[in-house]
Steps between C-alpha positions, in 0.01 A plus 500: 500500500750311716799581716826571320695171506832675445468697823385190689815316388715799600346490848552124534871551430568769759767426759325698770709758688837341424673837446331703773749745643693518172462766237436343162486657156132563422355623175186669630371855471451555874768667715622262772622551855643191670439398860748275676313246714182301545430714808499821295306331219239390757468856632446637149259239362280548807463876440168631363700688233599172334147364503368830365760501222412151382128574526541811285696301241230229494222761478679663208502167316135414565379852419694494174365160400143590597517822301677382185474120483164423656440171314832353618451645848170312536712186561690660792333316792544152353860574407572619854355178642717294263809704590437457874472124456833499315667716768373281784646192331824636351611797712369477857677173594834646389466838670367347824847350545654850482233638734582241767877521456505880540225540762275692262123534525182443301531852358815380320304216339215736410739751340662238279163350404365844406807587292499168316124505443518843341805411291303206362209733423723756328655225288163345419382833363821555302308566179334803658751764390619769742389313812687537826796260549599588858449144625690347208793718611456357851497149347838575340633588845369171641654312207837654583470366855418827676191616688310821412392610846391863507480841346690816586294806405152549357436265210569528210776738611770358724683170505433135557654346811666166426666244723 
């Protein structure tokens, strides 16, 4: 089993954060609430609620795969290592520029890495029907030039905060 090349190409083609602050037409199944600045985005991505939301979404994926697709799931650790190598080469240099320009922190980098890593994993396990696709929805937001930066409510109820 290898990483999904289609999703890797999608990630390579992202124009990172070019429409932040603008509302764009998104075709995702998650309700969205927009925030209006990097300062507000920074406040929300640093909250434990956002980390907890993304951890719950990741745990849902891994529990599902472990329970229903154990043979495919046995490749998880190697796939994660491969995905991290890709992210370090293709994503981090680009988002570091945004980090410096907007006086953001390492938590910003970690949030983006986590989202992209899990989108890659969701895409890689695309043949496992009925799996979670939360992070692929976040990838769509990144592709549209916005930044998913928090959660309003208790996941899965509530809305995604987007800058």
